[in-house]
Structures are given as C-alpha cells and as structure tokens.
N, CA, C, O and CB atoms as a CASP TS submission, in Angstrom:
PFRMAT TS
TARGET T0000
AUTHOR 0000-0000-0000
METHOD Language model
MODEL 1
PARENT N/A
ATOM      1  N   MET     1       0.838  -1.237  -0.045  1.00  0.00           N
ATOM      2  CA  MET     1      -0.025  -0.052   0.058  1.00  0.00           C
ATOM      3  C   MET     1       1.021   1.141  -0.021  1.00  0.00           C
ATOM      4  O   MET     1       2.099   1.095   0.573  1.00  0.00           O
ATOM      5  CB  MET     1      -0.954  -0.047   1.480  1.00  0.00           C
ATOM      6  N   ASP     2       0.620   2.194  -0.788  1.00  0.00           N
ATOM      7  CA  ASP     2       1.492   3.294  -0.909  1.00  0.00           C
ATOM      8  C   ASP     2       1.001   4.413   0.221  1.00  0.00           C
ATOM      9  O   ASP     2      -0.043   4.350   0.870  1.00  0.00           O
ATOM     10  CB  ASP     2       1.448   3.852  -2.472  1.00  0.00           C
ATOM     11  N   ILE     3       1.913   5.348   0.286  1.00  0.00           N
ATOM     12  CA  ILE     3       1.781   6.407   1.403  1.00  0.00           C
ATOM     13  C   ILE     3       0.595   7.231   1.170  1.00  0.00           C
ATOM     14  O   ILE     3      -0.096   7.593   2.123  1.00  0.00           O
ATOM     15  CB  ILE     3       3.028   7.352   1.496  1.00  0.00           C
ATOM     16  N   ALA     4       0.293   7.577  -0.133  1.00  0.00           N
ATOM     17  CA  ALA     4      -0.824   8.453  -0.511  1.00  0.00           C
ATOM     18  C   ALA     4      -2.173   7.819  -0.096  1.00  0.00           C
ATOM     19  O   ALA     4      -3.046   8.483   0.463  1.00  0.00           O
ATOM     20  CB  ALA     4      -0.802   8.726  -2.051  1.00  0.00           C
ATOM     21  N   ALA     5      -2.304   6.525  -0.389  1.00  0.00           N
ATOM     22  CA  ALA     5      -3.593   5.865  -0.016  1.00  0.00           C
ATOM     23  C   ALA     5      -3.724   5.786   1.444  1.00  0.00           C
ATOM     24  O   ALA     5      -4.771   6.118   2.000  1.00  0.00           O
ATOM     25  CB  ALA     5      -3.710   4.466  -0.604  1.00  0.00           C
ATOM     26  N   MET     6      -2.666   5.343   2.103  1.00  0.00           N
ATOM     27  CA  MET     6      -2.680   5.434   3.655  1.00  0.00           C
ATOM     28  C   MET     6      -3.136   6.758   4.170  1.00  0.00           C
ATOM     29  O   MET     6      -4.084   6.844   4.950  1.00  0.00           O
ATOM     30  CB  MET     6      -1.272   5.176   4.244  1.00  0.00           C
ATOM     31  N   SER     7      -2.451   7.812   3.731  1.00  0.00           N
ATOM     32  CA  SER     7      -2.867   9.100   4.112  1.00  0.00           C
ATOM     33  C   SER     7      -4.320   9.466   3.915  1.00  0.00           C
ATOM     34  O   SER     7      -4.921  10.092   4.787  1.00  0.00           O
ATOM     35  CB  SER     7      -2.088  10.004   3.432  1.00  0.00           C
ATOM     36  N   THR     8      -4.935   9.066   2.716  1.00  0.00           N
ATOM     37  CA  THR     8      -6.202   9.283   2.409  1.00  0.00           C
ATOM     38  C   THR     8      -7.187   8.582   3.239  1.00  0.00           C
ATOM     39  O   THR     8      -8.227   9.112   3.631  1.00  0.00           O
ATOM     40  CB  THR     8      -6.368   8.995   1.144  1.00  0.00           C
ATOM     41  N   MET     9      -6.808   7.288   3.518  1.00  0.00           N
ATOM     42  CA  MET     9      -7.687   6.462   4.429  1.00  0.00           C
ATOM     43  C   MET     9      -7.699   7.189   5.859  1.00  0.00           C
ATOM     44  O   MET     9      -8.754   7.440   6.443  1.00  0.00           O
ATOM     45  CB  MET     9      -7.104   4.874   4.552  1.00  0.00           C
ATOM     46  N   LEU    10      -6.469   7.494   6.355  1.00  0.00           N
ATOM     47  CA  LEU    10      -6.299   8.035   7.688  1.00  0.00           C
ATOM     48  C   LEU    10      -7.153   9.381   7.762  1.00  0.00           C
ATOM     49  O   LEU    10      -7.920   9.581   8.703  1.00  0.00           O
ATOM     50  CB  LEU    10      -4.718   8.285   8.004  1.00  0.00           C
ATOM     51  N   SER    11      -6.987  10.254   6.764  1.00  0.00           N
ATOM     52  CA  SER    11      -7.868  11.479   6.723  1.00  0.00           C
ATOM     53  C   SER    11      -9.324  11.091   6.734  1.00  0.00           C
ATOM     54  O   SER    11     -10.060  11.685   7.522  1.00  0.00           O
ATOM     55  CB  SER    11      -7.579  12.344   5.454  1.00  0.00           C
ATOM     56  N   GLN    12      -9.799  10.202   5.984  1.00  0.00           N
ATOM     57  CA  GLN    12     -11.138   9.833   5.891  1.00  0.00           C
ATOM     58  C   GLN    12     -11.727   9.331   7.297  1.00  0.00           C
ATOM     59  O   GLN    12     -12.856   9.613   7.701  1.00  0.00           O
ATOM     60  CB  GLN    12     -11.251   8.767   4.813  1.00  0.00           C
ATOM     61  N   GLY    13     -10.887   8.626   7.909  1.00  0.00           N
ATOM     62  CA  GLY    13     -11.208   8.120   9.354  1.00  0.00           C
ATOM     63  C   GLY    13     -11.378   9.187  10.237  1.00  0.00           C
ATOM     64  O   GLY    13     -12.344   9.227  11.000  1.00  0.00           O
ATOM     65  N   LYS    14     -10.403  10.179  10.194  1.00  0.00           N
ATOM     66  CA  LYS    14     -10.571  11.346  11.086  1.00  0.00           C
ATOM     67  C   LYS    14     -12.005  12.164  10.849  1.00  0.00           C
ATOM     68  O   LYS    14     -12.758  12.522  11.754  1.00  0.00           O
ATOM     69  CB  LYS    14      -9.304  12.335  10.826  1.00  0.00           C
ATOM     70  N   VAL    15     -12.182  12.351   9.605  1.00  0.00           N
ATOM     71  CA  VAL    15     -13.427  13.042   9.234  1.00  0.00           C
ATOM     72  C   VAL    15     -14.664  12.302   9.713  1.00  0.00           C
ATOM     73  O   VAL    15     -15.614  12.926  10.186  1.00  0.00           O
ATOM     74  CB  VAL    15     -13.499  13.220   7.730  1.00  0.00           C
ATOM     75  N   MET    16     -14.664  10.884   9.589  1.00  0.00           N
ATOM     76  CA  MET    16     -15.697  10.239   9.938  1.00  0.00           C
ATOM     77  C   MET    16     -15.851  10.229  11.650  1.00  0.00           C
ATOM     78  O   MET    16     -16.953  10.171  12.198  1.00  0.00           O
ATOM     79  CB  MET    16     -15.558   8.879   9.263  1.00  0.00           C
ATOM     80  N   GLN    17     -14.837  10.282  12.231  1.00  0.00           N
ATOM     81  CA  GLN    17     -14.812  10.391  13.758  1.00  0.00           C
ATOM     82  C   GLN    17     -15.326  11.756  14.068  1.00  0.00           C
ATOM     83  O   GLN    17     -16.213  11.856  14.916  1.00  0.00           O
ATOM     84  CB  GLN    17     -13.327  10.176  14.404  1.00  0.00           C
ATOM     85  N   GLN    18     -14.880  12.773  13.497  1.00  0.00           N
ATOM     86  CA  GLN    18     -15.301  14.168  13.783  1.00  0.00           C
ATOM     87  C   GLN    18     -16.853  14.158  13.624  1.00  0.00           C
ATOM     88  O   GLN    18     -17.608  14.583  14.498  1.00  0.00           O
ATOM     89  CB  GLN    18     -14.574  15.263  12.768  1.00  0.00           C
ATOM     90  N   ALA    19     -17.265  13.633  12.429  1.00  0.00           N
ATOM     91  CA  ALA    19     -18.688  13.667  12.137  1.00  0.00           C
ATOM     92  C   ALA    19     -19.493  12.886  13.283  1.00  0.00           C
ATOM     93  O   ALA    19     -20.541  13.375  13.705  1.00  0.00           O
ATOM     94  CB  ALA    19     -18.951  13.022  10.688  1.00  0.00           C
ATOM     95  N   SER    20     -19.067  11.827  13.722  1.00  0.00           N
ATOM     96  CA  SER    20     -19.702  11.129  14.751  1.00  0.00           C
ATOM     97  C   SER    20     -19.741  11.847  16.065  1.00  0.00           C
ATOM     98  O   SER    20     -20.733  11.813  16.793  1.00  0.00           O
ATOM     99  CB  SER    20     -19.077   9.881  14.907  1.00  0.00           C
ATOM    100  N   ILE    21     -18.702  12.462  16.340  1.00  0.00           N
ATOM    101  CA  ILE    21     -18.626  13.154  17.581  1.00  0.00           C
ATOM    102  C   ILE    21     -19.632  14.428  17.483  1.00  0.00           C
ATOM    103  O   ILE    21     -20.255  14.763  18.490  1.00  0.00           O
ATOM    104  CB  ILE    21     -17.078  13.582  17.877  1.00  0.00           C
ATOM    105  N   SER    22     -19.769  15.066  16.376  1.00  0.00           N
ATOM    106  CA  SER    22     -20.646  16.255  16.099  1.00  0.00           C
ATOM    107  C   SER    22     -22.188  15.708  16.302  1.00  0.00           C
ATOM    108  O   SER    22     -23.037  16.316  16.953  1.00  0.00           O
ATOM    109  CB  SER    22     -20.363  16.874  14.484  1.00  0.00           C
ATOM    110  N   VAL    23     -22.378  14.581  15.698  1.00  0.00           N
ATOM    111  CA  VAL    23     -23.666  14.046  15.817  1.00  0.00           C
ATOM    112  C   VAL    23     -23.946  13.734  17.280  1.00  0.00           C
ATOM    113  O   VAL    23     -25.063  14.029  17.707  1.00  0.00           O
ATOM    114  CB  VAL    23     -23.813  12.832  14.947  1.00  0.00           C
ATOM    115  N   MET    24     -23.075  13.181  18.085  1.00  0.00           N
ATOM    116  CA  MET    24     -23.194  12.790  19.396  1.00  0.00           C
ATOM    117  C   MET    24     -23.533  13.990  20.211  1.00  0.00           C
ATOM    118  O   MET    24     -24.439  13.970  21.044  1.00  0.00           O
ATOM    119  CB  MET    24     -21.976  12.121  19.860  1.00  0.00           C
ATOM    120  N   LYS    25     -22.742  15.115  19.945  1.00  0.00           N
ATOM    121  CA  LYS    25     -22.942  16.331  20.620  1.00  0.00           C
ATOM    122  C   LYS    25     -24.404  16.971  20.489  1.00  0.00           C
ATOM    123  O   LYS    25     -24.994  17.482  21.441  1.00  0.00           O
ATOM    124  CB  LYS    25     -21.920  17.267  20.113  1.00  0.00           C
ATOM    125  N   MET    26     -24.904  16.879  19.209  1.00  0.00           N
ATOM    126  CA  MET    26     -26.205  17.425  18.942  1.00  0.00           C
ATOM    127  C   MET    26     -27.244  16.542  19.683  1.00  0.00           C
ATOM    128  O   MET    26     -28.254  17.050  20.170  1.00  0.00           O
ATOM    129  CB  MET    26     -26.480  17.490  17.388  1.00  0.00           C
ATOM    130  N   ALA    27     -26.990  15.246  19.760  1.00  0.00           N
ATOM    131  CA  ALA    27     -27.964  14.388  20.525  1.00  0.00           C
ATOM    132  C   ALA    27     -27.934  14.711  22.048  1.00  0.00           C
ATOM    133  O   ALA    27     -28.956  14.698  22.733  1.00  0.00           O
ATOM    134  CB  ALA    27     -27.629  12.848  20.305  1.00  0.00           C
ATOM    135  N   MET    28     -26.716  14.998  22.526  1.00  0.00           N
ATOM    136  CA  MET    28     -26.727  15.365  23.911  1.00  0.00           C
ATOM    137  C   MET    28     -27.274  16.619  24.253  1.00  0.00           C
ATOM    138  O   MET    28     -27.822  16.800  25.340  1.00  0.00           O
ATOM    139  CB  MET    28     -25.499  15.335  24.404  1.00  0.00           C
ATOM    140  N   ASN    29     -27.150  17.567  23.324  1.00  0.00           N
ATOM    141  CA  ASN    29     -27.868  18.878  23.471  1.00  0.00           C
ATOM    142  C   ASN    29     -29.221  18.759  23.447  1.00  0.00           C
ATOM    143  O   ASN    29     -29.916  19.390  24.243  1.00  0.00           O
ATOM    144  CB  ASN    29     -27.536  19.812  22.484  1.00  0.00           C
ATOM    145  N   SER    30     -29.724  17.956  22.555  1.00  0.00           N
ATOM    146  CA  SER    30     -31.186  17.743  22.460  1.00  0.00           C
ATOM    147  C   SER    30     -31.695  17.079  23.793  1.00  0.00           C
ATOM    148  O   SER    30     -32.684  17.531  24.369  1.00  0.00           O
ATOM    149  CB  SER    30     -31.540  16.816  21.183  1.00  0.00           C
ATOM    150  N   ALA    31     -31.064  16.103  24.222  1.00  0.00           N
ATOM    151  CA  ALA    31     -31.460  15.309  25.425  1.00  0.00           C
ATOM    152  C   ALA    31     -31.419  16.208  26.751  1.00  0.00           C
ATOM    153  O   ALA    31     -32.160  15.975  27.706  1.00  0.00           O
ATOM    154  CB  ALA    31     -30.463  14.038  25.580  1.00  0.00           C
ATOM    155  N   GLU    32     -30.534  17.206  26.729  1.00  0.00           N
ATOM    156  CA  GLU    32     -30.361  18.098  27.753  1.00  0.00           C
ATOM    157  C   GLU    32     -31.492  19.182  27.659  1.00  0.00           C
ATOM    158  O   GLU    32     -32.000  19.544  28.720  1.00  0.00           O
ATOM    159  CB  GLU    32     -28.957  18.684  27.689  1.00  0.00           C
ATOM    160  N   ASN    33     -31.920  19.720  26.508  1.00  0.00           N
ATOM    161  CA  ASN    33     -33.045  20.509  26.311  1.00  0.00           C
ATOM    162  C   ASN    33     -34.236  19.810  26.780  1.00  0.00           C
ATOM    163  O   ASN    33     -35.014  20.367  27.555  1.00  0.00           O
ATOM    164  CB  ASN    33     -33.176  20.892  24.941  1.00  0.00           C
ATOM    165  N   SER    34     -34.437  18.548  26.329  1.00  0.00           N
ATOM    166  CA  SER    34     -35.758  17.796  26.654  1.00  0.00           C
ATOM    167  C   SER    34     -35.747  17.677  28.163  1.00  0.00           C
ATOM    168  O   SER    34     -36.790  17.924  28.768  1.00  0.00           O
ATOM    169  CB  SER    34     -35.877  16.270  25.927  1.00  0.00           C
ATOM    170  N   GLY    35     -34.656  17.320  28.823  1.00  0.00           N
ATOM    171  CA  GLY    35     -34.710  17.264  30.224  1.00  0.00           C
ATOM    172  C   GLY    35     -35.115  18.500  30.986  1.00  0.00           C
ATOM    173  O   GLY    35     -35.794  18.454  32.011  1.00  0.00           O
ATOM    174  N   GLN    36     -34.640  19.664  30.404  1.00  0.00           N
ATOM    175  CA  GLN    36     -34.943  20.905  31.074  1.00  0.00           C
ATOM    176  C   GLN    36     -36.397  21.250  30.908  1.00  0.00           C
ATOM    177  O   GLN    36     -37.003  21.820  31.816  1.00  0.00           O
ATOM    178  CB  GLN    36     -34.074  22.020  30.553  1.00  0.00           C
ATOM    179  N   MET    37     -37.019  20.896  29.684  1.00  0.00           N
ATOM    180  CA  MET    37     -38.379  21.160  29.463  1.00  0.00           C
ATOM    181  C   MET    37     -39.225  20.260  30.395  1.00  0.00           C
ATOM    182  O   MET    37     -40.199  20.712  30.997  1.00  0.00           O
ATOM    183  CB  MET    37     -38.722  20.950  27.990  1.00  0.00           C
ATOM    184  N   ILE    38     -38.840  19.025  30.492  1.00  0.00           N
ATOM    185  CA  ILE    38     -39.678  18.171  31.444  1.00  0.00           C
ATOM    186  C   ILE    38     -39.567  18.637  32.839  1.00  0.00           C
ATOM    187  O   ILE    38     -40.558  18.682  33.569  1.00  0.00           O
ATOM    188  CB  ILE    38     -39.262  16.691  31.403  1.00  0.00           C
ATOM    189  N   LYS    39     -38.306  19.008  33.258  1.00  0.00           N
ATOM    190  CA  LYS    39     -38.299  19.623  34.569  1.00  0.00           C
ATOM    191  C   LYS    39     -39.123  20.958  34.878  1.00  0.00           C
ATOM    192  O   LYS    39     -39.620  21.168  35.985  1.00  0.00           O
ATOM    193  CB  LYS    39     -36.940  19.882  34.845  1.00  0.00           C
ATOM    194  N   GLU    40     -39.217  21.797  33.851  1.00  0.00           N
ATOM    195  CA  GLU    40     -40.081  22.895  33.955  1.00  0.00           C
ATOM    196  C   GLU    40     -41.531  22.516  34.032  1.00  0.00           C
ATOM    197  O   GLU    40     -42.282  23.061  34.841  1.00  0.00           O
ATOM    198  CB  GLU    40     -39.860  23.774  32.852  1.00  0.00           C
ATOM    199  N   LEU    41     -41.930  21.590  33.203  1.00  0.00           N
ATOM    200  CA  LEU    41     -43.274  21.116  33.080  1.00  0.00           C
ATOM    201  C   LEU    41     -43.674  20.540  34.439  1.00  0.00           C
ATOM    202  O   LEU    41     -44.758  20.815  34.951  1.00  0.00           O
ATOM    203  CB  LEU    41     -43.404  20.065  31.935  1.00  0.00           C
ATOM    204  N   ALA    42     -42.761  19.722  35.019  1.00  0.00           N
ATOM    205  CA  ALA    42     -42.953  19.010  36.309  1.00  0.00           C
ATOM    206  C   ALA    42     -43.177  20.103  37.386  1.00  0.00           C
ATOM    207  O   ALA    42     -44.103  20.016  38.192  1.00  0.00           O
ATOM    208  CB  ALA    42     -41.673  18.060  36.675  1.00  0.00           C
ATOM    209  N   ASP    43     -42.297  21.137  37.375  1.00  0.00           N
ATOM    210  CA  ASP    43     -42.441  22.096  38.377  1.00  0.00           C
ATOM    211  C   ASP    43     -43.619  22.871  38.348  1.00  0.00           C
ATOM    212  O   ASP    43     -44.141  23.214  39.408  1.00  0.00           O
ATOM    213  CB  ASP    43     -41.416  22.913  38.369  1.00  0.00           C
ATOM    214  N   THR    44     -44.192  23.249  37.041  1.00  0.00           N
ATOM    215  CA  THR    44     -45.433  23.944  36.889  1.00  0.00           C
ATOM    216  C   THR    44     -46.548  23.097  37.255  1.00  0.00           C
ATOM    217  O   THR    44     -47.473  23.606  37.888  1.00  0.00           O
ATOM    218  CB  THR    44     -45.608  24.433  35.542  1.00  0.00           C
ATOM    219  N   ASN    45     -46.585  21.762  36.913  1.00  0.00           N
ATOM    220  CA  ASN    45     -47.608  20.871  37.342  1.00  0.00           C
ATOM    221  C   ASN    45     -47.739  20.703  38.817  1.00  0.00           C
ATOM    222  O   ASN    45     -48.840  20.575  39.352  1.00  0.00           O
ATOM    223  CB  ASN    45     -47.395  19.607  36.756  1.00  0.00           C
ATOM    224  N   THR    46     -46.570  20.704  39.500  1.00  0.00           N
ATOM    225  CA  THR    46     -46.458  20.521  40.948  1.00  0.00           C
ATOM    226  C   THR    46     -47.219  21.678  41.575  1.00  0.00           C
ATOM    227  O   THR    46     -48.074  21.506  42.445  1.00  0.00           O
ATOM    228  CB  THR    46     -44.941  20.475  41.436  1.00  0.00           C
ATOM    229  N   LYS    47     -46.843  22.949  41.059  1.00  0.00           N
ATOM    230  CA  LYS    47     -47.335  24.102  41.631  1.00  0.00           C
ATOM    231  C   LYS    47     -48.870  24.183  41.360  1.00  0.00           C
ATOM    232  O   LYS    47     -49.595  24.596  42.265  1.00  0.00           O
ATOM    233  CB  LYS    47     -46.574  25.304  41.094  1.00  0.00           C
ATOM    234  N   MET    48     -49.367  23.836  40.243  1.00  0.00           N
ATOM    235  CA  MET    48     -50.790  23.842  39.984  1.00  0.00           C
ATOM    236  C   MET    48     -51.498  22.778  40.849  1.00  0.00           C
ATOM    237  O   MET    48     -52.608  23.050  41.307  1.00  0.00           O
ATOM    238  CB  MET    48     -51.057  23.597  38.485  1.00  0.00           C
ATOM    239  N   MET    49     -50.947  21.624  41.091  1.00  0.00           N
ATOM    240  CA  MET    49     -51.597  20.608  41.913  1.00  0.00           C
ATOM    241  C   MET    49     -51.636  21.109  43.308  1.00  0.00           C
ATOM    242  O   MET    49     -52.675  20.935  43.946  1.00  0.00           O
ATOM    243  CB  MET    49     -50.881  19.250  41.837  1.00  0.00           C
ATOM    244  N   GLU    50     -50.537  21.764  43.910  1.00  0.00           N
ATOM    245  CA  GLU    50     -50.411  22.383  45.180  1.00  0.00           C
ATOM    246  C   GLU    50     -51.483  23.376  45.369  1.00  0.00           C
ATOM    247  O   GLU    50     -52.146  23.369  46.406  1.00  0.00           O
ATOM    248  CB  GLU    50     -49.093  23.006  45.339  1.00  0.00           C
ATOM    249  N   MET    51     -51.694  24.238  44.416  1.00  0.00           N
ATOM    250  CA  MET    51     -52.723  25.313  44.406  1.00  0.00           C
ATOM    251  C   MET    51     -54.141  24.719  44.470  1.00  0.00           C
ATOM    252  O   MET    51     -55.010  25.236  45.171  1.00  0.00           O
ATOM    253  CB  MET    51     -52.578  26.200  43.121  1.00  0.00           C
ATOM    254  N   SER    52     -54.357  23.625  43.727  1.00  0.00           N
ATOM    255  CA  SER    52     -55.740  22.984  43.710  1.00  0.00           C
ATOM    256  C   SER    52     -56.019  22.277  44.865  1.00  0.00           C
ATOM    257  O   SER    52     -57.196  22.093  45.177  1.00  0.00           O
ATOM    258  CB  SER    52     -55.935  22.068  42.611  1.00  0.00           C
ATOM    259  N   VAL    53     -54.952  21.778  45.672  1.00  0.00           N
ATOM    260  CA  VAL    53     -55.256  20.989  46.955  1.00  0.00           C
ATOM    261  C   VAL    53     -55.378  22.076  48.141  1.00  0.00           C
ATOM    262  O   VAL    53     -56.183  21.947  49.064  1.00  0.00           O
ATOM    263  CB  VAL    53     -54.005  19.835  47.292  1.00  0.00           C
ATOM    264  N   ASN    54     -54.565  23.066  48.022  1.00  0.00           N
ATOM    265  CA  ASN    54     -54.672  24.146  49.104  1.00  0.00           C
ATOM    266  C   ASN    54     -54.818  25.545  48.458  1.00  0.00           C
ATOM    267  O   ASN    54     -53.866  26.323  48.393  1.00  0.00           O
ATOM    268  CB  ASN    54     -53.365  24.137  50.064  1.00  0.00           C
ATOM    269  N   PRO    55     -55.982  25.812  48.009  1.00  0.00           N
ATOM    270  CA  PRO    55     -56.159  27.096  47.290  1.00  0.00           C
ATOM    271  C   PRO    55     -56.041  28.248  48.045  1.00  0.00           C
ATOM    272  O   PRO    55     -55.681  29.307  47.533  1.00  0.00           O
ATOM    273  CB  PRO    55     -57.372  27.174  46.680  1.00  0.00           C
ATOM    274  N   HIS    56     -56.343  28.123  49.358  1.00  0.00           N
ATOM    275  CA  HIS    56     -56.354  29.222  50.285  1.00  0.00           C
ATOM    276  C   HIS    56     -54.890  29.696  50.829  1.00  0.00           C
ATOM    277  O   HIS    56     -54.776  30.770  51.419  1.00  0.00           O
ATOM    278  CB  HIS    56     -57.244  28.795  51.458  1.00  0.00           C
ATOM    279  N   ILE    57     -53.893  28.924  50.623  1.00  0.00           N
ATOM    280  CA  ILE    57     -52.572  29.175  51.177  1.00  0.00           C
ATOM    281  C   ILE    57     -51.866  30.153  50.203  1.00  0.00           C
ATOM    282  O   ILE    57     -51.845  29.992  48.983  1.00  0.00           O
ATOM    283  CB  ILE    57     -51.746  27.810  51.370  1.00  0.00           C
ATOM    284  N   GLY    58     -51.304  31.157  50.851  1.00  0.00           N
ATOM    285  CA  GLY    58     -50.473  32.167  50.015  1.00  0.00           C
ATOM    286  C   GLY    58     -51.489  33.139  49.427  1.00  0.00           C
ATOM    287  O   GLY    58     -50.998  33.960  48.652  1.00  0.00           O
ATOM    288  N   GLY    59     -52.773  33.215  49.627  1.00  0.00           N
ATOM    289  CA  GLY    59     -53.629  34.279  49.103  1.00  0.00           C
ATOM    290  C   GLY    59     -53.645  35.550  49.800  1.00  0.00           C
ATOM    291  O   GLY    59     -53.784  36.614  49.197  1.00  0.00           O
ATOM    292  N   ASN    60     -53.502  35.463  51.079  1.00  0.00           N
ATOM    293  CA  ASN    60     -53.518  36.702  52.047  1.00  0.00           C
ATOM    294  C   ASN    60     -52.113  36.915  52.794  1.00  0.00           C
ATOM    295  O   ASN    60     -51.378  35.974  53.095  1.00  0.00           O
ATOM    296  CB  ASN    60     -54.705  36.490  53.209  1.00  0.00           C
ATOM    297  N   ILE    61     -51.837  38.211  53.048  1.00  0.00           N
ATOM    298  CA  ILE    61     -50.553  38.470  53.755  1.00  0.00           C
ATOM    299  C   ILE    61     -51.137  39.487  54.931  1.00  0.00           C
ATOM    300  O   ILE    61     -51.831  40.457  54.626  1.00  0.00           O
ATOM    301  CB  ILE    61     -49.266  39.187  52.671  1.00  0.00           C
ATOM    302  N   ASP    62     -50.835  39.212  56.120  1.00  0.00           N
ATOM    303  CA  ASP    62     -51.048  40.087  57.265  1.00  0.00           C
ATOM    304  C   ASP    62     -49.915  40.965  57.529  1.00  0.00           C
ATOM    305  O   ASP    62     -48.813  40.499  57.816  1.00  0.00           O
ATOM    306  CB  ASP    62     -51.332  39.321  58.459  1.00  0.00           C
ATOM    307  N   ILE    63     -50.159  42.315  57.437  1.00  0.00           N
ATOM    308  CA  ILE    63     -49.101  43.264  57.675  1.00  0.00           C
ATOM    309  C   ILE    63     -49.532  44.264  58.665  1.00  0.00           C
ATOM    310  O   ILE    63     -50.592  44.872  58.521  1.00  0.00           O
ATOM    311  CB  ILE    63     -48.674  43.932  56.421  1.00  0.00           C
ATOM    312  N   ARG    64     -48.730  44.459  59.683  1.00  0.00           N
ATOM    313  CA  ARG    64     -48.974  45.341  60.778  1.00  0.00           C
ATOM    314  C   ARG    64     -47.818  46.379  60.885  1.00  0.00           C
ATOM    315  O   ARG    64     -46.654  45.979  60.847  1.00  0.00           O
ATOM    316  CB  ARG    64     -49.130  44.528  62.084  1.00  0.00           C
ATOM    317  N   LEU    65     -48.088  47.606  61.008  1.00  0.00           N
ATOM    318  CA  LEU    65     -47.069  48.673  61.030  1.00  0.00           C
ATOM    319  C   LEU    65     -47.025  49.235  62.462  1.00  0.00           C
ATOM    320  O   LEU    65     -46.246  50.146  62.745  1.00  0.00           O
ATOM    321  CB  LEU    65     -47.398  49.826  59.962  1.00  0.00           C
TER
END
C-alpha cells in the first residue's frame, strides 16, 4: 500500500470520527433541552396541583405597622 492511499484513508477516518462526535454532541444537547423542558413542566404541574389542593394558602398577607 502506498503512502498516499494510507494518508487518504487516515484522513477519511478522522473526518468520520469528527462527524460522529458532532452528531453525538447534537444528541446530547437535544437530550439536555428535553430534560430541562420536562423539569419545567413538572415544576409547573406541581405548583398547579399544590394550589388546587390548598387554594387558600398564600392568598393573604397580614401586615402590621
């Protein structure tokens, strides 16, 4: 095998590896965003459920001067 062919194969291997890493990073970012959205949704649902169970809590503030 000549040096030019080996160099080309090595270069193609590096490009394929970089492409794989880029795709993996995109998948990780997508998963992170999905996780954040799920967390926000769960926080919102928890707060709504809490208000439906105890609607009178937090509605009034007693202030004396």
